[in-house]
C-alpha positions, 0 to 999 in steps of 0.5 A, a space after each residue: 468154059 474158062 478164060 485166057 484173059 485173067 488168072 492161070 487156073 481158068 485156062 485152058 478154055 475148054 468146050 464142055 457138054 452138060 445135060 439139062 438141069 434145074 438150077 436154084 434161082 438164088 443161093 440158099 438163104 438163112 431162112 431155108 437153111 434154118 428149116 433144114 436144121 430144124 427138120 434134121 438136127 444138122 450140126 454145121 462144120 463151124 458149130 463143131 470143134 476141130 479135131 486136134 488130130 487134124 491140127 497137131 501143135 495147134 493152140 488149144 484155145 483155138 480148138 473150139 467151134 468157130 469160123 473165119 471172118 473178114 475184118 477191114 483194115 484201117 488203111 492200105 496194106 500189102 496183098 501178100 498176107 491174107 491174115 491181115 484181113 481174115 481172123 478165126 472167130 470162136 462162136 461165128 457160125 451160120 446162126 451168128 454170121 457176124 460173130 458171137 452175139 449176132 443173130 439172123 434177125 433181118 438176114 432171113 433172105 440173105 445167103 447162108 454163110 459159114 457153111 462147109 462143103 459137107 453142110 451144103 451137100 447135106 442140105 442138097 440131099 435133104 432137099 432132093 437136089 445136089 450141088 452143081 458140078 463146076 461145068 454146070 455152074 459156069 454154064 448156068 452163070 453165063 446165062 446164054 452168053 457164050 464168051 462174055 466176060 461177065 454174066 451180063 456182058 463185057 462191061 462191068 458197069 453197063 451204063 454206069 449201073 452196078 450189077 452185083 454185090 462186089 467190093 466198092 472202093 479200095 480193098 480191104 480198107 474202104 467199102 463204099 456200100 451203105 451198111 445194109 450192103 457192106 456184107 451179104 445182100 438180100 437175094 434178088 437185090 441185083 438183076 438176074 442173068 439171062 436164065 433168070 438166076 440171081 447172085 451168080 456174080 458176087 454176094 457169096 462164093 458158091 460150093 460146087 461138087 467138083 474137086 479142085 484141080 489147077 486147070 481145066 484139063 480133066 474137066 470134060 471127063 467129070 460125071 455129074 453126081 447123083 441126087 440124094 445120096 449120102 454125103 461123101 466122106 471128106 477130109 480136112 485137106 479136101 478142096 472143092 471148086 467155088 465159083 462166082 466171087 463174093 462181096 469181098 472181090 475187088 478188081 485190084 485184088 480178086 477180079 473173080 466175079 466172072 463166070 469163068 473165074 474159079 478158086 479152090 476152097 478147103 472143104 471145112 474152111 468156113 467163112 462169112 463169104 461162102 454159100 451155095 445153091 442147088 441143082 436138080 436133074 429134070 427127070 
């Protein structure tokens, strides 16, 4: 796992052994997450007001339920400040993925978004599953291709074919996708990898069970979490590894739609481009 060709956090390349496991064919959808909420009454991170204790001095008007949302700019901008295209939107949540007033109508088969790590872990436990470790996720995403740059090989667009929902055009102001693909896309829209898994590239970043570290030095010692145990307690400062890239990843800004790519994401930093999938142990 890992790569020496792109970003420092992907180094060093490390050989890791993972056990057999069943992996969800696609990210958890809005329809699936809605069934979980209906069955359990779960209230997601984005639907709860932030605790003022965690944000001393914060504007009280912002201490309300909500989530981060991407908004494209009107033209080219420097890449040194992500707040140029991200903003806190009160009322945004998995139920209202495009902000207040939006619904899930027509989005039932899209990946659920605006979910925090605790939401993903709670869903997995309810489903008799768990979140994958980073090593398990990368192994599954590679689809049997040991050293390929992408989940399908070494060419981004083999034969000119678009293989995943990643940013098309100039980020963050020009998106050349048609409207129905300009954000998340329905599962199974793009080809699966060699293991039959969809959306391991692009669409949404996916939570893992692995606590963020800056490189792979200790990854070989990571134990797989147990299935169906209560969600571990996390803090506002906790960060976990997310994998796979999203529909917002562009080669000029975020060339992270590769199995080796990784980023650290705050456990409660919900956004409209992070989701998850589950795994199950075979026994």
